[in-house]
N, C-alpha and C positions, 0 to 999 in steps of 0.2 A: 217469410222468410225471419223474421225477429221472431213470431212465435214458436215456428220449428225451434230453433235455437234454446230459446226458454223450456220448451218441453223436455227437450233432451237432456240439459242443464238439472232440470225436477229429477229427470229421471236416472241422472247419474245420481244424486243426492239421493234419493232414493234405494238404491243398490248399495250404496256405502252403508248409509242407515242401514238396512235390512243387514249387510255382512256384522255389523257393528251390534245389531241387536239379539246375531246367533251368539255372540259371549258375555251377554248380558242374565242376570238369573230372573230367573220368570217372574212377574210383577204379583208383588206380595195383599192380599187383600186385609188390609190394616181392621186389629181390632179396636175399635177407640170404645175408651169408657170415662169421660169426662166423669170426674169425681162433682160432686154431690155440694155446693153452696154450705157453710158452716150454720151455726148461730147466728140468729137475727143479730144487728148490731146492737149494743146498750148503750144507752141515753149516758155517760160518762160527763162530758161536756162538751159547751158549743165547739170549744178549742181541739178539742179530742175530733171532734165531726171534719172539722176544718183540715186537719191535718190527716184522718184516713184518706177524705176525697182525695187529697192526690196521689195515693200510693195505686199501684197495679195491685189486680189481681191474680191468683192463680190462673193459669193460664190452661191447663188441662191437664191433671196431672193423672197417676194411676190410680183405683182403691187398691189397689197394693202399695202405694206409696216408692215405687222405684221406677217412675216415670220421669221425662223431664216438663218444665213449667217455662212459659217466656212473657215477656212484658207485651200484655195486649195493644192490639195496630193502634187504638183511636183512643184518646183522653175520655169519651163519653162513655167507650167499653171500662177503661179503670175505674171511673167515676163513681160508673152504677155499680158495679160488683163488689168494690171495696166497700162501700155505704153497707151492703147489706153482708158483706163476708167476714168483716173483723170485727172479732168482741170487744177487744181491748182491756179488759177486766182478768186475763188469767184463766180461762175456761177451756177444756181440751173442746173438740169442734171445729175451733175457728180454721177458716179454708183461705187465707188469702197472704200469699207471701210479703213479707213488710219491704216491700223494696220504699227508696228515698235518700236522700241526701248523703252519702257518705266519706266526701271530699276526698276523691280519689282509690279511696279500702274498695275491698269487695265486700265486705261482712266490718260493720259499725256498732259496738252495743257499748253502751253508755249509762252507769247508772245503774245496772239493771237487781230488779228486784224480782225472786221467783217462788211460788209457794207452793206446796200439793199441800190440802187439807189446812193445819194449823203448824206445818214443818216448815220453815224457811231454811231454801237449799241455795239459795245466792242474795245477797244485798249489797247494793252498790258497786257490784262489779263491773269493771267496764276492760275490753281489747276492741283491738285495730287488726285486722288482718287482712294483709293484700293481696292483692293479684297474683296469680300462681302458686302462694305460699300454702304448704302442705302440714297441716296443724293435726293433732293427734289431741284431742279431748280425753284427759283421765281425770281418774278420782276415783275411790273407792265406789261399791254398788250402792244406789240409792243415794245417791250425791246432787244427781242432778243432773249429768250428762246429758242422756238422751231426750229428757225434761227438755233442755236448751235446744238439741236439733233439731225437737220437731216447733219451736220458739222459729229457731232462724227457715225451715225450712214453709210456717205459717201454717200448723197446726195447731196452732195454741199462740198466746198470747204472753207474755211479759202481765206484773201485777205492777211494776212501775219502772221507770226509766224507758231508753229509747234502743231500738233494733232497727236499723235500715240494711239491705242489700243494694247493691250497686243495680241499677235499672239495667245494664248493659249485658246482666249475664242471666242465662239458663240453669234453673236451677231443679238438681235432680236427689233424691231423697229414696233412699236404700234402708228399710224398716229389719230388724233383728227377728220380725213375725215370719210365718209362711204365707205361701201363694199358693191361691189355688191352681190349679193347672186350668192352661188354655186346651183347643181342641189345635190349633195351627201347630206347627212342626217344631222342633228346637230351632232349625233355621231361621224362619218365618218368623218364630217371637223375637230371636234375637235381633231380627234386623228389622224390627217392626216401629221402631224410634228413632231408625234414622231417615230424619225428617225432610231436607233436603236433598237428600240423594234417590228416595222414593218420588218425591215430586218431580224432580229432574225426569226421573226415568218416564214417571207416566205421562207429563208433557213433551218428551220424544215420542213414545209410541203414539200416542195424539197426532203428531206433528208427522208422522212417517205415514199413519194410517190418509191422511190428508192429501199426503204428494201423492198415494199408491192409488189416489180415486180422482182424479184430473184428467179422465178421456174427455169429460165434456168443457173443463175450465175456460175460460177465456185467459187470456195475457196477463191482465191485471193481477187475474185469483191464482195463477199459476205463480208469480214473484212473489206473493204476498205468501204461499204455500213453501216457497224454496225459503223464503225469510225466516219464516215461524223457524223452519227446520234449522237453519244452519245455527239460529238463537239455541234451538234446542239440544243440540250438539254443543255448541258452548257451553250453555248452562249445566247442561252433563257435567263435562269435565270439570267446570270450575267447582261443581258440587263434590268431586272426588268419585265420581261413578262407576272408574275404570280399575278404581283400588278397591271399591266397597266388598269383594267377593274375596278380597288379598283380608284385610282389615278385619271382617268376621271371623272366617279363618281362622288366624292369629288367635281371637278373643278364644271361641271354642277350646280352640285346642289348650288353650293355655290354662283352662276351667277345668281342663282332662276331658271335654266330651270327644267317644270314637267318631271317627266319619262314619260308622254307619249307624250312631245316633243320630245323622242330622234330618233324617225322615221322619223318627219316631214322637207321635204327638206329645206335649208334654204331657197331659192329663194319663199320659201309661206312666211317667217316671214318680221316684218317691219323691217326700216333701226336700228332703235335702237338695238331691236333683232341679227340682222346681225352682229352687235359692238359686242355684247356679244359673238357671237360666234368668232368671230376672233380673240380676247382677249383670248379665252379659247383656242384654239389651240397654240395662242403664249404661254403660261403659261404653255401648254403641251407638248412645245419643248424643244431641251436641252438647250435655250435659256431662259428659261423660270423656268427650274427647274433645272437643270444641275451646277455641281459644276463649270463647266469650261462658265455658262452664264454670258449676258450684257445685260441687260435689259433696255430698254429708251421705255420710256408709255410718251407719250402726252396725258393730257386728257384722263385718262382711265376712269371715273368716271362721263363723260357726261352724259350716258345714264343707269344710276346704281340704283337703289335704296340706302334707308341705310341700308339695310340686308347685299345685294353685295357691299358694301363700306367696311362696319366692315369685311366682311370676307375675303376681297381682302387687305385689309391691314395688316391681319395676316398673308394672303398668304405671301406677300412680306417680311414679318416681319422676318416671320420663312426660307424663302426660303435662298440658299446656293449663289444666284445670285448676283452679283453687280448690281445695279439697278437705273437708274436716272430717277426722276418722275417731268415732270412738270404738276403741277395743282394750279389749283385754291379753294382745297377744306382742309382746314387746319383738321378737322377730319384724313382725310386720313394721312397727312402727317405727324401728331402728331403720329398715333397709325402704321407707317411703315418705317419714317427716321430715320437716327440718324445722320443725318447731313443737313446743310445746304449751297447752294450756292447760294446768291443772290447778281441779275445782277441788281446794282448802280453804278449810274455814269460815264459806260463804263466800268465800271471795275468789275468784280467775287470778292466778298467777302466770306471769309470760317468761317462757325459756325460749333462748337461739339453742336448734342444734334438734340432735334427734334424740330415743328414751335414755337410752345409756349417757349421753350429756348432760338430759335432765336432771336424772340422780345426781348426778356431780357435783351441779351447780347448784341445784336445791342443796344441799347440804352445808355447801360454801357460803350460800344466801344466809341461813337460818344460824350459821357460825356469826358470820357480818352483823346480823340481825343482835345478835344475844348480846355482842361487846358494842357495840351502838346501845339500847336498851340499858346496858348495866351504867355506861357511862350518864344516859341522861337521868337516870336514878339520881346521879351522886347530885347534878345540877340541880335537878328539883332538891333535893336537900338543901344545897346553898343555897340555893332560892328562897327556897321555907324560913331559912333561918334568918339570914338578913333581913328580910320583913318583920317576923315573929319578935327582931330586938332593936328596930330602928323607924319602923313605923306612928310611934305613939312620939319619936324626937323631935324639936320643930326643924334642927338645922338639917336631917335626913330623910323625913318625911317625903321629900321629891324625887330620893333615890329608891328611897323604900316602895314609890306607884310606881316607876318606873321597872323596878323589879317586879312586883305583878303585872304587866303587862307581859313582859319576857315570863314569866311561870305560866302565863294562861297559853303562852303563842307555845312553849316547853310540850304542854301538856297535852295537846290538840296532837303536837307531831307523835309523841309516848301513844296517843292512840294508835294510831296508825301502826309503831314500831314493834308492840304489843303483840299483835297476832302473829308477825313473822316471829317473833324471839322467842314465844312459846309453846310456836308450832309442836306438835307431838306426829310422825313419823313413823311408818314401817321400813325398814330396811328392803332395797328394791321394790317398793309398792307405791303408786301414788296414792294421794289423797291424806283425811285423815287421819291416824291409826287407830284400831278395834281391834280390842283384845277379844278373838273366838275362839272358847274351850269347847269344843265339841265331844261330846261321848254317846256313843252306840248301846242301842239297849242289847243287855247281855245273850247271847246265842242258845234257843233251847238247845239239849242235849238230842244228841242224834248217834247214829251205829259213824264208824272210820270211814267208811263207800257209803255219797249220798245219792251221788248220780250219773248216769252212764248212756252212752251213744255206742250204738250194737252196730257195724257195717249201715252205718245210715247214711241217707244219700237226701240233701234238704233240698228244695225249692218248689216247680212245681211240678214235673213230669217224671219218671224216672228214667224217661229218653236221654234229657238235657241238664241235668241235676244240675243246680248253682256252686254245692261241695257237697263232696263221699269222703268220709272218715270214721273211727271210732276213737272215742277217750272214756278214762273215768276220774268224777269230781269228789273227792276226798278231804273232809273236815281237815281243816286248816293249809290245805293248799293257797297258795295265793299264785294265782293263773295272767299274764298279760300275754294278749293276742297280739298279734303283727302280722302284718299283712298290707299290702298298696290300697290305698281307697277304692273301691270299687269291686275287690277281690268276693265279698260277701262274707266279711265280719260279722256283721251287726243279723246278717242272716241265720249265723251262727247263733251267735245270744239270743234268736228270738226261738231259737228252734229247741237248745237247751232251756229255757223260760216257759214253753207248754203252748204259746203264742200262736207258733206258725209247727203246723201239724208237717212228719217226716213225710217224703212221697215211699220210700220205703227204708226197711232197716226197721230200728228197734230204742227206744226212747223209754227208760228202766228207774224209775224214783225205789234207789234202795227199802228205805225206809220212812213207814208214813209220818214219821216226825221230821222230817226234813221240809222248812219253810222259805219261798224262795223269796229274795226280793231284790225289784228291778228297779234298777232308777236310768233312765233311759235321756238321750238328750237331747229327746219334745215333750219330756213330763212336763214340764214347764207349759207349754200349751194348750194345755187341755185339762190347768185347774178351772176350777167354776169362778167365772168371774160377778159374780153376786155375791162370794160368800167372802166374810173378812179372815184375815190371813190366821187368826186364833180360829176360830169355826173350823175352817179348814183342817187343819193339823189335829184340833182335838177330835171332829167326827173321824180322821184316817184312824189314830191312834187309839178309841173307845170300839175299834173293831176287833182289836185283840183284849183289850183291856175295857171294859168297861165301864170298871170305877177311878178310872184313870181323874186323877184332877186335873183343873186348868193351869194349877200353878207350874205345873210340869211341862205341858205343855209351851207356855210364858216362856221355861227356863229355854227350850229349847229354839225358840224364833230369838230371845235374848242373846244366845251362845253365837247366834250367825247375825248379831247387828241390828236386827228388826225387837226394836224394844219401846214401851210406852203405848204413849195412842197409836203409834206407828204398826201396833198388830192388831188392831179394830179396823185398819183402812180394808175398803174392797179390793181384792185380788186382781179385779183388772183395771185400778188405777195407779199398779208398780209396773215397772220398770223389768225388763225381761231378767235382768240381774236379779232383782227382790223376788222375782215369783220363780225363780231356782231357788235362790235359800230359803222361800217357803214350803218348794216341792221337796229342800234335801232335811230341815226339818220334821217333817211328817214319814218322810222315808227312817228316819235315824229314832224313831218311837217305836215304833215297829220292832218286834222282838222275831229275828230272823238268823238263820244257820248258815245260810249259802247266798250271799250275796253278787247278783249280776249288776256292773257297772258300764254302761253303753257311751262312750264320749263323756263325764262327769263334767268334766271343767270346761266343756265349750260355753257355759254361760258363767260361772264362777268369776270372781277377781280372784287373784293371789290371795288373800287371805281365809278366803272362805275355803279355797283349794286346802290352802294348810290346813286348815281345822280338819279335813274332813280325815287328809291323808294322816295326822296328828290322832285321831280319834278311833281309826282304822289300827293305831299302832300295836294295840293290845292286846284285838280284838281276836277269838279262836276259834270263829266258823269258816266255811268253804270262800274264798274273796274270786272272782272271774270279772275281769274287767280288758273293754276294749275301749283303748286310747292312742292317739296319736303323740301325744305330749308326752316325750320322755323323760322330764323332768318329775312330771306326777309318776311316770313307771314307776321309776326311781324309786320314789318315795316309800312306793307297794312291798318293797324288799321281798318278790317275785322269786318263790320256788322252781316256778314250773312256765312254761312258754307253748301257745298252742302257735302256731305259723300256717298261714291262709295261701295258699298258691296254686296257683294253675289246676284249680277246680276239686283241692283236696285239703284237707287238716289236720295238721300232725302234732302231738303235745309232746314236750320234752322235756327234760331239768333245764334248768336256770341257774348258770353259775355267774350271771352279772352283765348287765345291758351293754353295748357298744353301741356309737354313731352309728354302726353299720346293721342295728338292728332296727334300722329306723329308714336306710337310705332301700328305697325301692326301689323294680324297674315297674315304672307306673303301668297299673292297670288305666283304662280311658275306660272309662263311660261307667254304665250303673249294672252290675251284676243281676240284679232282678228282670230290668230293659230287656239285656242281653238277652236271659232264657226268656222274656216273653215272646221276642222277637222269633230264635233260635225253632221255639214252638210251634210259631204262626207260621213259619217257613215248611216246619215238617209237616203239618197238617196242610199246607198247598201242596206238597210232594205226594203228599198220600191222596188225596183230593184227584191229583195227576194220575197216579199209577192207577187207581179204582177206573177214571175217564176209560185210560189204554185199554184197560180189562174188559168192558162193556165191549 
């Protein structure tokens, strides 16, 4: 009788669990890619070895840097892995998150020294980031923001000083480089790092299977299986399994994915949309949404439209995670961040408030520092005068010695004040001021009309084109392309450039003297890593002018802040922003009379963008620009706009831009992926018709 009761109870639990499982998403085969260990530990000192032995290592980050890492389960694992992975001398390739004692903070940086080559980026820099704070790490391109973020993520180490991460935190790191597509679908890849939910779902299914096969089980085993099922149900509930699908939907919708794209393979998406998948996966991981998460984001908005940026800012602001963001997007930093750490003068300067608050507070702080420094200079002069007059006087010698000690103490304080008092900054920009004066090569002569698209259909098939329309580009035209992200703006630019063939219609270059120049948002990613900055710029420039002198290449790099020995650094060692500057320096040295710009402001800071727009002011060739940045578009003084919407593009005169021109009914998903999916559907329908006909 007792056995019958247990069997009936177990049967009831199985039925309940089975009913629940109908509402659960299908189990995902996780793509586990354990990151390789870094360089062998270098023998620095016995003290360093002892310190390293107590630090847990990376727990399983992605090769693309967008995964989360946890503290290892045992001290033995920690000691063995840390001793092998931690470099300790500032080398790239280290792969051990520097967990340690933070005195209650999430991140503790003390007297940090950070260098690249012979350039010191940080010196005696200190900062304390508390749990839950949202910090914008700001400064000019090349000042060390991304390098410091790599140190926090365990991808490299400091030259000197200490950096510690709280041991309770799961660390997630999102880099500004593109990721390769996986064979998982968008939905599967997005949820693949929801470790607790995935583990709880797997345990629940295993418990269901045990209870479903209890035909010959004895009473004790049946009770044990029923207990396991109840425990699995409880853990699934505690892990948030019932809300998992809603959470995934929120993230994918917020980042602009159409529901029809959820089942698309990541490998079929463009690079920008693969970046969105990687960002979604990170936000859904413990590092991105857990109470004990540490989110490190390096330029997360480079491939996002305005709607997705607004959504991301709100997500970060509402998230319980501690977050550090490197970005040039003021809207993101204003909407998401409550603190700012500015890299300036090889130091870290801490401010409370968002980016707008920081700009105001910095000006006030500099003004106070200048007043204090002037007061200290006057006090220093008085002390020096007293010492000079009375040091040889027997009755005043004691007082003179006392004044000498005061002078020594004052001069130490003045060393701290002078850097703040003499700071040179640019209005509206973070970091040290840098004067950039970019001059574009004079456009070669050509006819007035340069290029036409006549009854053009753009895409992959005539039956399902991405865009269709006609336009004529003429010399001295300044065209801005407007439309929602995913509508096909970049496809239009590629078709004009000739890198993507039309599926029908005609592309006519009106004059053989027309020379097209293309600057794309991904150009910096394809630069040769082993070449130096100067070598690359000269190789590109000498394709048009074999006799160009090296001084001209150095001048172009110097105009964008890449001066001295920095011009001789290998491109692979540069940050994303520095690579973009190298690509831009080579671009402006090429004599072109029709420039095609695809999101040029994505990787450039405020100073570099201003240098580009200033350089274009007196340039009289044809300009065709795709950009979501309203300020950048306005600075180009456009004469025409191309509106991309509902599968067509239309060229119109421009009489000024308004906010409404940048407010679109968002097109979710990737235009290319949608076209490919539609084409696949058409092929299937055609095959079915042929089978019926047979």
